[in-house]
C-alpha positions in Angstrom: 86.4 101.3 119.0 85.0 103.2 116.1 84.4 100.8 113.0 84.9 102.3 109.4 82.0 101.5 106.8 83.6 104.0 104.2 87.1 104.9 103.3 88.1 107.6 100.6 91.5 107.8 99.3 92.9 110.9 97.6 96.4 109.8 94.8 97.6 111.9 92.3 99.2 111.1 89.1 102.6 111.3 88.1 104.8 112.6 85.4 107.9 110.5 84.4 110.9 113.2 83.9 113.6 110.6 82.5 112.2 107.3 81.5 115.3 104.8 80.3 114.1 101.7 78.8 116.6 98.8 78.4 116.1 96.0 75.8 113.6 93.6 76.3 114.4 90.8 79.3 113.6 86.9 78.8 110.5 87.8 81.2 108.9 90.2 78.7 109.7 93.2 81.4 112.9 95.9 80.5 115.2 97.1 83.1 114.2 101.0 83.6 115.6 103.9 85.0 112.5 106.1 85.9 112.0 109.1 87.5 109.0 109.6 88.8 107.3 112.9 89.9 103.9 113.0 91.6 101.8 116.2 90.7 98.4 117.9 91.8 96.3 116.3 89.6 94.5 113.9 91.7 91.7 110.6 91.6 89.7 110.1 94.7 88.9 106.6 95.6 86.1 105.7 97.6 86.0 102.1 99.2 82.3 101.0 101.1 81.3 97.9 102.5 78.9 96.5 100.1 75.2 96.3 100.6 74.9 93.1 99.2 76.7 90.0 97.9 75.0 90.3 94.5 77.2 89.8 91.4 79.3 92.6 90.0 80.9 93.8 87.2 84.3 92.8 88.6 83.3 89.1 88.7 80.0 88.2 87.1 77.3 85.6 88.1 78.6 82.0 89.0 82.8 83.2 89.1 85.2 80.5 89.6 86.8 82.8 91.6 84.7 82.5 94.5 82.4 85.7 96.2 82.1 88.8 94.9 84.4 90.9 96.1 84.8 94.6 94.3 81.6 96.3 92.6 83.2 99.2 90.4 81.9 102.4 89.5 83.7 105.6 87.9 82.8 109.3 87.6 84.6 112.1 87.2 85.5 115.2 84.4 87.6 113.4 81.9 85.3 113.6 79.0 85.3 110.6 76.7 88.2 108.9 78.6 85.4 107.9 81.4 84.6 105.3 78.4 88.1 103.5 79.1 87.5 103.0 82.5 87.0 99.2 82.6 84.7 98.2 85.3 85.4 94.5 85.7 88.1 92.2 87.0 90.9 93.7 84.5 90.7 97.3 86.4 93.6 97.0 88.9 91.8 98.5 91.6 89.5 95.4 91.4 92.8 93.2 91.0 94.5 95.2 94.4 91.0 94.1 96.3 91.1 90.3 95.4 95.1 90.6 96.1 94.8 92.3 99.7 91.9 89.8 100.8 93.3 86.5 99.7 96.9 88.1 101.4 95.0 88.9 104.8 92.0 87.0 104.8 90.0 89.5 106.1 88.4 90.5 102.6 84.6 91.3 102.6 82.8 92.5 99.7 83.5 96.3 99.1 81.9 99.0 96.5 84.5 101.3 94.7 84.0 104.0 93.0 86.9 105.9 91.1 86.2 109.9 90.9 89.0 110.2 87.6 90.8 113.3 87.0 94.2 111.8 86.0 93.8 110.7 81.9 92.5 106.8 81.7 95.8 105.4 79.1 97.5 108.6 79.4 100.7 107.7 80.4 100.3 109.3 84.0 99.6 106.5 86.2 95.6 106.5 86.6 95.0 103.4 87.0 98.0 102.4 89.0 97.1 105.2 91.0 93.3 103.9 91.7 95.3 100.3 92.5 97.3 102.0 95.2 94.3 104.0 96.9 92.3 100.9 96.7 94.7 99.2 98.6 95.1 102.0 101.1 91.4 101.9 101.7 90.8 98.2 102.3 93.6 97.9 104.8 92.0 100.9 106.5 88.7 99.4 106.0 89.1 96.0 107.1 91.8 97.0 109.7 94.6 94.9 108.4 97.3 96.9 110.0 99.6 96.8 107.5 102.8 98.9 107.4 103.8 101.3 104.5 106.7 98.8 103.4 103.9 95.9 103.6 101.4 97.9 101.5 104.4 98.7 99.2 104.9 94.7 98.5 101.3 94.5 97.6 101.8 97.0 95.4 104.6 96.0 93.5 102.9 92.6 92.6 100.0 95.0 91.0 102.3 96.8 88.6 105.7 98.6 88.2 104.0 101.6 89.0 101.8 101.2 91.9 104.6 101.8 95.0 105.2 105.0 93.7 101.8 106.2 93.8 101.9 104.9 97.3 105.0 107.0 98.4 104.4 109.9 95.9 107.1 113.0 95.9 110.0 112.4 93.9 111.8 109.0 93.4 113.8 107.2 90.9 112.6 103.8 90.0 114.7 100.9 88.9 114.4 97.2 88.0 111.2 96.9 86.3 110.3 100.3 87.9 109.3 98.6 91.1 112.6 99.5 93.1 112.0 103.2 94.5 114.7 105.6 96.2 113.8 109.1 97.0 115.5 111.7 95.3 115.9 115.5 96.3 113.7 117.4 94.9 113.2 120.8 97.1 112.0 122.9 94.4 108.2 123.5 93.2 107.4 123.0 90.0 104.5 124.1 87.2 103.3 122.2 84.3 100.5 122.3 81.9 99.2 118.5 80.5 97.6 117.9 77.4 95.5 115.1 77.3 94.6 113.7 74.5 91.5 112.3 72.6 93.2 108.9 72.3 95.0 106.6 74.4 98.3 104.4 74.0 98.3 101.1 75.0 101.5 100.4 77.5 102.4 96.9 76.0 101.8 98.6 72.1 104.5 101.5 72.9 107.0 99.2 74.8 106.4 96.7 71.5 106.8 99.4 69.0 110.2 100.4 71.2 111.0 97.3 70.8 110.4 97.2 67.3 112.7 100.2 66.9 115.3 100.0 69.0 116.5 96.2 69.2 119.7 97.5 70.6 118.4 99.4 73.2 121.7 100.4 76.0 121.5 99.4 79.6 119.5 102.5 81.2 121.2 105.1 83.7 119.9 107.8 85.6 120.9 111.1 84.2 123.1 113.2 86.3 121.9 116.5 84.6 118.7 115.8 85.5 119.6 114.7 89.1 121.5 117.5 89.7 118.6 120.3 88.6 116.2 118.4 90.8 118.7 118.8 93.6 118.8 122.4 92.7 115.6 123.2 91.8 116.2 124.8 88.9 113.5 125.0 86.2 115.3 125.9 82.8 118.1 123.4 83.8 115.1 120.6 84.4 113.3 121.6 81.3 116.5 120.7 79.3 117.3 117.5 81.2 113.6 115.9 80.5 113.7 112.7 78.5 111.6 109.4 77.7 113.1 106.2 75.6 109.6 105.8 75.3 108.7 109.1 73.4 109.7 108.0 69.8 107.5 104.7 70.0 104.8 106.9 71.6 105.1 109.4 68.0 105.3 106.5 66.0 101.7 104.8 66.9 100.2 108.6 66.9 102.2 111.4 65.2 100.1 114.0 66.1 102.1 113.8 69.6 104.9 115.7 67.8 102.5 118.8 66.5 101.4 118.7 70.3 104.7 119.1 71.6 105.5 121.6 69.3 103.4 123.6 69.7 103.8 123.8 74.0 107.4 124.2 73.3 106.9 126.9 70.7 104.6 128.8 73.5 107.6 129.4 75.9 107.4 126.1 77.6 110.5 125.2 79.5 110.7 121.4 78.6 108.1 119.1 77.3 108.2 115.3 76.7 105.4 112.9 75.9 104.7 111.2 79.6 105.5 107.8 80.4 104.2 105.5 77.3 101.4 108.5 76.8 99.5 109.8 74.8 99.8 112.8 77.8 102.1 115.4 76.5 103.9 117.7 79.4 105.2 120.8 79.4 107.2 122.4 82.2 106.3 126.0 82.6 108.6 127.2 85.5 108.9 126.7 89.2 112.1 126.8 91.8 112.9 130.9 92.8 111.0 132.4 89.6 108.5 135.2 90.1 105.4 133.8 90.2 104.2 136.4 87.9 106.7 135.3 85.4 105.8 131.0 85.9 101.9 132.4 85.2 102.5 134.2 82.3 104.4 131.3 80.7 101.8 128.9 81.5 98.8 131.3 80.1 100.7 131.2 76.8 101.2 127.5 77.1 97.3 126.7 77.4 96.3 128.9 75.5 98.4 128.1 72.3 97.4 124.3 73.1 94.0 125.2 73.8 93.7 126.9 70.4 95.2 123.8 68.3 92.5 121.6 68.4 95.0 118.9 68.9 94.1 117.9 72.7 90.6 116.9 74.1 91.5 118.8 77.6 94.4 121.3 78.7 94.9 120.9 82.9 97.5 122.7 85.0 98.9 120.9 88.1 101.7 121.7 90.7 104.7 118.8 91.8 106.1 117.2 93.7 103.3 116.1 95.8 102.7 113.3 98.5 101.4 109.7 97.8 97.8 108.4 98.3 96.2 110.0 101.8 93.2 109.1 103.5 91.2 112.0 103.4 
């Protein structure tokens, strides 16, 4: 039998097509209706057997937590975003290694390299995606043989967005977002994303939401959005995009409103802040539209955003795409 010593997993970013947020619960979380849509903006996570058991940034020297399990490094094409990637035990990828090792009893020290292309602290679940990829890679590396259901269980223990990164495609997340139900979405949609030079803390955005919306209603799935996805209609989908956290994100980072207006004014079919932000997402076409029409609209939106001076980087992607996959 071939023993794996290195495993690489490719994992997509997400954009939230609808994020409906209920009032703060006693446990500190919020009930959500969160329509996840996986897009072709990928991180690659490579996990390999560690060459030694020397202390690493994820645990330090003499840690009470026991033997060092994960040594993290990061690279990629994200400019200033790379400096925001934690390379210690606070990184969800390091926590994924520890969680799976404790749960299966098969853990051995590993080196984890994050090849980052998903924005950091950008509302596209880059950290959650890396955690999901690390779970899948360690499962293969250690020969755990876990089922998809078991991996999703571990993912849910790590965070609300981690299970979706394993599954991908389009799904609605209920509860705090970890209870996933696939949604019909036969269309292929084209997106432009404006990456901010600044980050936003998810906790800060939710805190601002609680301040602004103390009377938040219970969240409900938008039927117009579901119908637009099922029919593959990009115009209807653009009109149905909503995010209850957007007002809070704009309150903390007001220039995002100018970014949204810039892309919308250039012809985007719809726009919103993705998740807790600050990445802004612009739908520029899809479904049965002619490729030339989509390409022209995409070029106009990209040109306007790049010329605005409001964002550090502009990237394009398609959706939906499958979740984490061994490459």
